[in-house]
Structures are given as structure tokens and as C-alpha cells.
Phi, psi and omega in degrees: 000167184276167182285120181298325179296319177296323178297319179294317186285328185219066182297333180295326178295319179294319178297317180297322179295314179299318181296317181295327179281347186078028182249176189293110179288327182296343180298328180298311181290330177294319177296314182296322179295315179295321180293323177295320177296321178297315183291319180291320178291330177292319177297316179297319178301314181296319180296315180295321180294322179295317178295320180299317179293322179297316179295326179300331179281332184277328187303314182299335183268346185272160179220162173057225184295326179298318180293320179297319179294320178296319179294322178296315181295323178298321177296319178297316181297322180301316178292320181293321179297315179297320180293317180294322179295316179295320180295320178298312181295320180295316180293322179296317179296320179294317179299318180293320180296317179292321181296323180291343177276348180275139175282166179299153177289127182286148176295140184298339182270357181291132178297139183270136177144195183262199188304325184266006185260022178293164174249129176280120182271322178195158177234129183239133182082164182236127177302142179292147174262090183294329177300318179293333178277349173091018175210158180271126181292144175268155178279168188299328183290314178298316178299313181298323178291320179293329178279351187069034188251333187228131178228097180272335180296313179287333174298317179291322180297319184277320190234342182113184181295152180067023169241160187201162168249139164260125187235152176054239183293338176295316177295319179296324179295318176301311182298324177295315179299315182295315181295320179292321179294316179296323178297317178297315182296319180296318178297329180279357176103007177281145174273120179294143183221145165244122192245159175295144175268346177248132181226160178284161179305324183300320180289318181293316180290322182297330179271355175094013184268002176255015175262247183294338182265005186301329183293341181263004186263135173272129182240138173255089188298321183300327184256357184054048179227159178235145170277130185285145173269351179194148179291353172310322183296310180293322181291324177292325179279350185303320180252023179304137179062031179239156171247124184252131179295137185302327182287354176272347184275150000280152170254126183233131180234145174234115187248139170256129182202158167285152180228143185230128181218134179292331186054044186297329183265014186243029181302127178084355181263134174050047183280342181271130174080213189238022181289318182233105188229169182275334180223133178204167179252152186207146168255121186240134174265145179215135183233139167250122183220167170299135181308328180292344183254004189294320181292321177293321178295325178300317178293325178296314179301318178298318180296321177294323176294317178297320178300317181295310182292326177293323179294334176275357178057046177257137172285133183207164175236154178251129181237150172264110188291138182287159186305320184286353181247010178279147168291160186298331184271349186271132172274332178202148180217134172251136173247144167254122184246122180272149177287129177248105189305315185285345175264344179065031179202167177275138179230147184300128172247320179225159172214153176223133185237136170265111182264007181043230182259011186299309182286319184295328178292322179289327184262359181056055173251116187235162175242148179241123177239098187069237179266355184269125178241131180209161174297139177271186180252144176239145178220152178224155179203127175293131170263313179212107168272109197301305185301314181295326178292321176297318177305309183294319180297309183300314185287320183282331185252014179290151176246166186299329182277004179093355175282168181229123178293139181257121177300144182307327183298335183265344188299322178299335182264002179235033177066021177084000183294142182262347179210151172263126186257140178293146177255350180221138180269000000 
């Protein structure tokens, strides 16, 4: 959540942020009103307690009617103190509850608007001209079936729609992608991690996934646990309720984990193949840094994503995501979108978000620099979301005979093979 002190000092910035996101602007004044009640009742509580203590010193010395009056007043004060204390706690709880409903303050340079109002920052690589090569590109599902790599029919039979099997070379391709991604992250200084797929409500709520994204979350009510939609949740909770010495920062983790998403708002979208599914595997980068370094770290995460997609020799563009398409915890987000030939457009493969101190404040993850303790900054970045990466690889590197060229970065993890060959015509 955002800093309440910052909200008091600059409410117009918070209102502008809420407005840019298309969210409730009145929430700002509701938080400030509750906080004002908390502060005024706290002052009243302190005044009443001071009077109560003063009378406590006078009573032993008083006699007769004076003592009786002091005792009567003490009784009144006792009730008033309890009422002021209760009012203070109630107002504080209300202010915190309202504050937790507010999204992070957007960075002032983020483009304002909805999903289609992003800004293209750069384009890398050139989409192939299949017409000039003399053949019509096949989509990833047809290619995957010919390679014996993807089986969505049996995925639906076993688990339902938007589930799939990766078989044969498809399974090997996933393992190659994961190993190559972890190798890049490790070389960059990230600590490799395998994280829990089930987390407590505190971790899920602390990262902001029980707000606007709640409809996409799988919950196990009997066990009071949630299935994560990204290992970001477990990695953000890893240092929950801890104070980290400033000289240990930055802390960088790269986690491989399964991810689960209902995709509740995507009915009818991307129903063919494995582009949008309920379960997938992903390598995720996560950073804990000094708040003053969060913007620079955000650019670093983006560069690592660009390095990864470039090593796969995929054409892609980098976009600055618009305010209305940001997650609640992100102050700014960059997406890398790969060209998908059969769709004739760029589609998201990776994203990286600067969450500033929003998550750390909710999860009580702090840094200590000398005597100064404050919430640190958290950032996340997809390195490899496996199914979408497979989609992009198959479609962009397909050959006319149905084979798929293998980028050199993956060959050591695929027994040195330079192409994936179809097993069925």
C-alpha cells in the first residue's frame, strides 16, 4: 500500500493517480477523513489519559466532598478514555482498510489510458516475410501437433479447456527454455529458487493479488491457501516481516514455478492452442532494492528480458504500459511483446513491474541503513513464460517442411540438435 504520510502531504497526486487508473478518486478523501478521525481521537485519548493520571495523584490527598468529586470525575474519565481509545482503533482500522484498497501511485511518465494506449519504446528484430519465402506460416498448434510436442485434446479430456500436455520434444523444449533462462539469470547474479505454489492469504494479499486480480486466483478454502499465479507472490513473501541490512541489497532471485490463473475475464480469447492457459510454468526474476534504486533496477530487469528474447532470435517490441492496464501494485510496467506471425501482431511474452514500496509496506519487509528503517522497494520481471515462448519460437522459426529451427542458445539443452523435426505429415 502507499505511504499514508505521502497521501496527507500530496493528496492531489494520489487523486490524479486514481483518476489515471480509472479507479475511485473519492477513496483518497475517505482515507484522509478516517485518518483525521484517528488523529483527533488519539489527541483526545492522550488528553483524557493525562487528566486521569493527574487526578490519580490528587485522590490520596483529598478528603470529604472533594475526594468524592474527584472519584466521580475519575469514573467519567475512565469511560471517556475507553471510548476515545475504541474510536481511535476503529478509525485506524478503517483508514488502513481503505488504504489497502488503493492501488500504487503511478509514475508520472506512464502513458494515460487503457489497454491500447501504451507507448512503443523500441522495436528489435524484423518479422519474417513468409510470402517472400514462398509459403504460408502454420500456427503453433498445427506445428506442435506435427512435431508431437503439444496435445490439447487430451489436456481437455483430463483437465478441461485451456489445459494441455507437452509431449516428446515439446517437454524437452520446455526444459531447455527453463535451463537456458536460469543459466542467464544465474550468470547475471540472481539466486536460483524453487518456490511453493501454495501460499497463505497474507502473502497473496500482501502482493496485491486479492484486489482487482482476485477473479483470476484459485483458492483452496478448506486449507486457507491460494495457488499462485506467479512466483512473484512467494518471492515477495520470502522476506515478509524481516528487516534487511542495506549493505545486503540488492537481493535478486530467479524462481522456476508452476503458475495457475482462472483467466476469468478472457472468455473467448485465445482459445486455440497454448497461448492463454490455466496452468503454465515460468521463470520469474524478483529484486529487493533501496527505494532510490528502484527505477534503475526496473531498467536492468527490462534489459535482462531483452537479452533473453534476443538470444532466442525473436522479433519483439518494448512497450510502456498505460495506466489503466497496470496491476494494482505496479507504479510502472514495461512489456516485451513478440511478433506472432499467424496473428499478424505483437503479443506479450514478458513484463517487468516496479512496485516501489507498495508490496513491502503491506508485507512488512524493511531495510535498515544505520538507525534509519524504512520499507524497501520490490520489483518483478518475467524471464520466460514457457507456453507463450514456445508459441513464438514455433511460429517464428518454422520452416516450409514443418520443421522448426532451434536458436543456438537452446541447442546445448536439446542434445545439440539444430532443428525440431515433424513426426507426422
